[in-house]
Each structure stands twice: as structure tokens, then as C-alpha cells.
FIKOLZA-1660 file (N, C-alpha, C; in steps of 0.1 Angstrom, whole numbers, plus 5000, padded with zeros to 4 digits):
% residues 115
   i   px   py   pz ch aa at
   1 5345 3304 3498  A  M  N
   1 5343 3317 3504  A  M CA
   1 5356 3322 3510  A  M  C
   2 5363 3313 3517  A  K  N
   2 5375 3316 3523  A  K CA
   2 5385 3320 3512  A  K  C
   3 5385 3313 3501  A  N  N
   3 5394 3317 3490  A  N CA
   3 5391 3331 3484  A  N  C
   4 5378 3334 3484  A  T  N
   4 5374 3347 3479  A  T CA
   4 5379 3358 3488  A  T  C
   5 5378 3356 3500  A  I  N
   5 5383 3366 3510  A  I CA
   5 5398 3368 3509  A  I  C
   6 5405 3357 3507  A  L  N
   6 5419 3358 3505  A  L CA
   6 5423 3365 3493  A  L  C
   7 5416 3362 3482  A  V  N
   7 5419 3369 3469  A  V CA
   7 5416 3384 3470  A  V  C
   8 5405 3387 3477  A  L  N
   8 5402 3401 3478  A  L CA
   8 5412 3408 3487  A  L  C
   9 5416 3402 3498  A  A  N
   9 5427 3407 3507  A  A CA
   9 5440 3409 3499  A  A  C
  10 5443 3400 3490  A  A  N
  10 5456 3401 3483  A  A CA
  10 5455 3412 3473  A  A  C
  11 5443 3414 3467  A  I  N
  11 5441 3425 3457  A  I CA
  11 5442 3438 3465  A  I  C
  12 5436 3439 3476  A  G  N
  12 5436 3451 3484  A  G CA
  12 5450 3455 3488  A  G  C
  13 5458 3445 3492  A  L  N
  13 5472 3447 3496  A  L CA
  13 5480 3452 3484  A  L  C
  14 5478 3446 3472  A  T  N
  14 5485 3450 3460  A  T CA
  14 5481 3464 3456  A  T  C
  15 5469 3467 3457  A  V  N
  15 5464 3481 3454  A  V CA
  15 5471 3491 3464  A  V  C
  16 5471 3488 3477  A  L  N
  16 5477 3497 3486  A  L CA
  16 5492 3498 3485  A  L  C
  17 5498 3488 3482  A  V  N
  17 5513 3488 3481  A  V CA
  17 5517 3494 3467  A  V  C
  18 5509 3491 3456  A  G  N
  18 5513 3495 3443  A  G CA
  18 5509 3510 3441  A  G  C
  19 5500 3515 3449  A  C  N
  19 5495 3529 3447  A  C CA
  19 5502 3539 3457  A  C  C
  20 5514 3537 3458  A  E  N
  20 5521 3547 3467  A  E CA
  20 5520 3561 3461  A  E  C
  21 5519 3570 3469  A  K  N
  21 5518 3584 3464  A  K CA
  21 5532 3588 3459  A  K  C
  22 5532 3592 3447  A  K  N
  22 5545 3597 3441  A  K CA
  22 5546 3612 3444  A  K  C
  23 5558 3616 3449  A  T  N
  23 5560 3630 3451  A  T CA
  23 5571 3635 3442  A  T  C
  24 5569 3648 3438  A  E  N
  24 5578 3654 3429  A  E CA
  24 5591 3658 3437  A  E  C
  25 5602 3656 3431  A  P  N
  25 5614 3660 3438  A  P CA
  25 5614 3675 3441  A  P  C
  26 5618 3679 3453  A  Q  N
  26 5618 3693 3457  A  Q CA
  26 5631 3700 3452  A  Q  C
  27 5629 3711 3446  A  L  N
  27 5641 3719 3442  A  L CA
  27 5646 3727 3454  A  L  C
  28 5658 3730 3454  A  P  N
  28 5663 3738 3465  A  P CA
  28 5657 3752 3464  A  P  C
  29 5655 3759 3475  A  A  N
  29 5650 3772 3475  A  A CA
  29 5660 3781 3469  A  A  C
  30 5655 3791 3461  A  A  N
  30 5663 3801 3454  A  A CA
  30 5671 3809 3465  A  A  C
  31 5682 3813 3461  A  A  N
  31 5690 3821 3470  A  A CA
  31 5684 3835 3470  A  A  C
  32 5684 3842 3481  A  P  N
  32 5678 3855 3482  A  P CA
  32 5686 3865 3473  A  P  C
  33 5679 3874 3467  A  A  N
  33 5686 3884 3459  A  A CA
  33 5696 3892 3468  A  A  C
  34 5707 3895 3462  A  M  N
  34 5717 3903 3469  A  M CA
  34 5714 3917 3468  A  M  C
  35 5716 3924 3479  A  E  N
  35 5714 3939 3478  A  E CA
  35 5726 3945 3472  A  E  C
  36 5724 3955 3464  A  M  N
  36 5735 3963 3458  A  M CA
  36 5740 3972 3469  A  M  C
  37 5753 3973 3471  A  P  N
  37 5758 3983 3481  A  P CA
  37 5753 3997 3478  A  P  C
  38 5750 4004 3489  A  K  N
  38 5744 4018 3487  A  K CA
  38 5752 4027 3478  A  K  C
  39 5765 4027 3480  A  E  N
  39 5774 4035 3472  A  E CA
  39 5774 4032 3457  A  E  C
  40 5773 4019 3454  A  V  N
  40 5772 4014 3440  A  V CA
  40 5759 4019 3434  A  V  C
  41 5748 4017 3442  A  K  N
  41 5735 4021 3437  A  K CA
  41 5734 4036 3434  A  K  C
  42 5740 4044 3443  A  Q  N
  42 5739 4058 3441  A  Q CA
  42 5747 4062 3429  A  Q  C
  43 5759 4056 3427  A  T  N
  43 5767 4059 3415  A  T CA
  43 5760 4054 3402  A  T  C
  44 5754 4043 3403  A  A  N
  44 5746 4038 3391  A  A CA
  44 5735 4047 3388  A  A  C
  45 5727 4051 3398  A  D  N
  45 5716 4060 3396  A  D CA
  45 5720 4074 3390  A  D  C
  46 5731 4079 3395  A  K  N
  46 5737 4092 3390  A  K CA
  46 5741 4090 3376  A  K  C
  47 5748 4079 3373  A  A  N
  47 5752 4077 3359  A  A CA
  47 5740 4076 3349  A  A  C
  48 5730 4069 3354  A  A  N
  48 5718 4067 3345  A  A CA
  48 5711 4080 3343  A  A  C
  49 5710 4089 3353  A  T  N
  49 5704 4102 3352  A  T CA
  49 5712 4110 3342  A  T  C
  50 5726 4110 3343  A  E  N
  50 5734 4117 3333  A  E CA
  50 5732 4113 3319  A  E  C
  51 5732 4099 3317  A  V  N
  51 5730 4094 3304  A  V CA
  51 5716 4098 3298  A  V  C
  52 5706 4098 3306  A  Q  N
  52 5693 4103 3302  A  Q CA
  52 5693 4117 3298  A  Q  C
  53 5699 4126 3306  A  K  N
  53 5700 4140 3303  A  K CA
  53 5707 4142 3289  A  K  C
  54 5718 4135 3287  A  T  N
  54 5726 4136 3275  A  T CA
  54 5718 4132 3263  A  T  C
  55 5710 4121 3265  A  A  N
  55 5702 4116 3254  A  A CA
  55 5691 4126 3251  A  A  C
  56 5685 4132 3261  A  D  N
  56 5674 4142 3259  A  D CA
  56 5679 4154 3252  A  D  C
  57 5691 4158 3256  A  T  N
  57 5697 4170 3250  A  T CA
  57 5701 4167 3235  A  T  C
  58 5706 4155 3232  A  A  N
  58 5709 4152 3218  A  A CA
  58 5697 4151 3210  A  A  C
  59 5686 4146 3215  A  V  N
  59 5673 4145 3207  A  V CA
  59 5668 4159 3205  A  V  C
  60 5668 4167 3215  A  A  N
  60 5663 4181 3213  A  A CA
  60 5672 4189 3203  A  A  C
  61 5685 4186 3203  A  A  N
  61 5694 4193 3195  A  A CA
  61 5692 4190 3180  A  A  C
  62 5687 4178 3177  A  I  N
  62 5686 4175 3163  A  I CA
  62 5672 4176 3157  A  I  C
  63 5662 4179 3166  A  E  N
  63 5648 4180 3161  A  E CA
  63 5645 4194 3155  A  E  C
  64 5646 4195 3142  A  Q  N
  64 5643 4207 3136  A  Q CA
  64 5628 4206 3132  A  Q  C
  65 5620 4216 3135  A  T  N
  65 5606 4216 3132  A  T CA
  65 5602 4228 3123  A  T  C
  66 5610 4238 3123  A  K  N
  66 5607 4250 3115  A  K CA
  66 5617 4253 3104  A  K  C
  67 5612 4258 3093  A  C  N
  67 5621 4262 3082  A  C CA
  67 5630 4272 3086  A  C  C
  68 5643 4271 3082  A  P  N
  68 5653 4281 3086  A  P CA
  68 5651 4294 3078  A  P  C
  69 5646 4293 3066  A  V  N
  69 5644 4305 3058  A  V CA
  69 5631 4313 3062  A  V  C
  70 5621 4305 3063  A  L  N
  70 5608 4311 3068  A  L CA
  70 5604 4304 3081  A  L  C
  71 5609 4310 3092  A  P  N
  71 5608 4303 3105  A  P CA
  71 5594 4301 3110  A  P  C
  72 5584 4307 3104  A  N  N
  72 5570 4305 3109  A  N CA
  72 5564 4293 3102  A  N  C
  73 5571 4287 3092  A  N  N
  73 5566 4276 3084  A  N CA
  73 5571 4263 3090  A  N  C
  74 5563 4252 3091  A  P  N
  74 5568 4239 3095  A  P CA
  74 5576 4233 3083  A  P  C
  75 5584 4224 3087  A  I  N
  75 5593 4217 3076  A  I CA
  75 5585 4206 3069  A  I  C
  76 5590 4203 3057  A  D  N
  76 5585 4192 3050  A  D CA
  76 5597 4182 3049  A  D  C
  77 5596 4170 3056  A  K  N
  77 5607 4161 3057  A  K CA
  77 5612 4156 3043  A  K  C
  78 5605 4159 3033  A  N  N
  78 5609 4155 3019  A  N CA
  78 5618 4165 3012  A  N  C
  79 5619 4177 3018  A  V  N
  79 5626 4188 3012  A  V CA
  79 5638 4191 3022  A  V  C
  80 5650 4187 3018  A  F  N
  80 5662 4189 3027  A  F CA
  80 5674 4189 3019  A  F  C
  81 5685 4194 3025  A  V  N
  81 5699 4193 3020  A  V CA
  81 5707 4188 3031  A  V  C
  82 5719 4182 3027  A  E  N
  82 5729 4178 3036  A  E CA
  82 5739 4189 3037  A  E  C
  83 5741 4194 3049  A  Y  N
  83 5750 4205 3051  A  Y CA
  83 5759 4201 3063  A  Y  C
  84 5772 4201 3060  A  K  N
  84 5782 4197 3071  A  K CA
  84 5778 4184 3078  A  K  C
  85 5773 4174 3070  A  G  N
  85 5770 4161 3075  A  G CA
  85 5757 4160 3082  A  G  C
  86 5749 4171 3082  A  K  N
  86 5736 4171 3089  A  K CA
  86 5725 4175 3079  A  K  C
  87 5713 4169 3081  A  K  N
  87 5702 4173 3073  A  K CA
  87 5696 4186 3077  A  K  C
  88 5693 4194 3068  A  V  N
  88 5686 4207 3071  A  V CA
  88 5673 4206 3062  A  V  C
  89 5662 4208 3069  A  Y  N
  89 5649 4206 3063  A  Y CA
  89 5642 4220 3060  A  Y  C
  90 5634 4220 3050  A  F  N
  90 5627 4233 3046  A  F CA
  90 5613 4231 3044  A  F  C
  91 5605 4242 3042  A  C  N
  91 5591 4241 3040  A  C CA
  91 5588 4239 3025  A  C  C
  92 5598 4243 3016  A  C  N
  92 5595 4242 3002  A  C CA
  92 5609 4243 2994  A  C  C
  93 5608 4240 2982  A  E  N
  93 5620 4240 2973  A  E CA
  93 5626 4254 2972  A  E  C
  94 5618 4265 2972  A  A  N
  94 5623 4278 2971  A  A CA
  94 5632 4282 2983  A  A  C
  95 5628 4278 2995  A  C  N
  95 5636 4280 3007  A  C CA
  95 5649 4272 3006  A  C  C
  96 5648 4261 3001  A  K  N
  96 5661 4252 2999  A  K CA
  96 5671 4260 2990  A  K  C
  97 5666 4265 2979  A  A  N
  97 5674 4273 2970  A  A CA
  97 5680 4285 2977  A  A  C
  98 5672 4292 2985  A  E  N
  98 5676 4304 2992  A  E CA
  98 5687 4301 3002  A  E  C
  99 5685 4290 3009  A  F  N
  99 5695 4285 3019  A  F CA
  99 5709 4282 3012  A  F  C
 100 5708 4276 3001  A  N  N
 100 5721 4272 2994  A  N CA
 100 5729 4284 2989  A  N  C
 101 5722 4296 2988  A  K  N
 101 5730 4308 2984  A  K CA
 101 5739 4313 2996  A  K  C
 102 5734 4311 3008  A  D  N
 102 5743 4316 3020  A  D CA
 102 5739 4308 3032  A  D  C
 103 5743 4295 3032  A  A  N
 103 5739 4286 3043  A  A CA
 103 5743 4291 3057  A  A  C
 104 5755 4297 3058  A  E  N
 104 5760 4301 3071  A  E CA
 104 5750 4311 3078  A  E  C
 105 5743 4319 3070  A  K  N
 105 5734 4329 3075  A  K CA
 105 5723 4322 3083  A  K  C
 106 5719 4309 3079  A  Y  N
 106 5708 4302 3085  A  Y CA
 106 5711 4292 3095  A  Y  C
 107 5723 4286 3094  A  V  N
 107 5726 4275 3103  A  V CA
 107 5728 4279 3118  A  V  C
 108 5731 4291 3121  A  K  N
 108 5734 4295 3134  A  K CA
 108 5721 4294 3143  A  K  C
 109 5709 4294 3137  A  D  N
 109 5697 4293 3144  A  D CA
 109 5691 4279 3144  A  D  C
 110 5698 4269 3137  A  L  N
 110 5692 4256 3137  A  L CA
 110 5697 4247 3149  A  L  C
 111 5687 4240 3154  A  P  N
 111 5691 4232 3166  A  P CA
 111 5701 4221 3164  A  P  C
 112 5702 4216 3152  A  Q  N
 112 5712 4205 3149  A  Q CA
 112 5726 4211 3148  A  Q  C
 113 5728 4224 3148  A  F  N
 113 5741 4230 3147  A  F CA
 113 5745 4237 3160  A  F  C
 114 5736 4237 3170  A  K  N
 114 5739 4243 3183  A  K CA
 114 5746 4232 3191  A  K  C
 115 5757 4236 3198  A  Q  N
 115 5764 4226 3206  A  Q CA
 115 5767 4232 3219  A  Q  C
% end
């Protein structure tokens, strides 16, 4: 009986010693984010606004939605000519032919040629 108690005590000690709680290593706390100086932030915001305005203007300038020959008609993206490096869209092949007779007469009203 004495031996049994000693064996149980030894097992208990082994379990207690062998079952130490393992802890994960702690990572250092992240450095706080640095604040951007006020002047730099204002300059960056102003530049971003200007870039957006320029992009909006460029997109508006190239979006042709109406036929230059028959301005009440919407364009067909499959009917176009390249004029001075830019695509000009028409509602039909007949308008394309009419444009080719005197292109300068029509380009003044096209958004992709306004600057």
C-alpha cells in the first residue's frame, strides 16, 4: 500500500511537472501609425482632386453619344471612321459616307475634338 501511494505521488508529480502550460511568444506591439503632416495632406488632397477633375474632363471629352450628321440619332459603335487619330461614330453607313465628304464641317461639334 505504501508503494502504491509512492507510485501515485510520483505519477502526480510527473504529470504536474511535465504539463507546464506552454505560452506563445509575444510579438512586440505594432508601432502607431504616423500622422501625415497637415501641409503634406492638404497638398496630396488638392493634387488628387485635380487629377480626378482632369480624368472626368477627359472621359467627358471622348464620349460621343450622338451621330454628327444626324445629331438626334444615337451612335452605333460598329459604324465609325478614324479621323485625325480619333474614332468618330455614326448612326448608319449613309452618315459615315456624308461625313467623309466634308469631315471638318462635323468635327467642330464632336466632344472628342473639343479641347
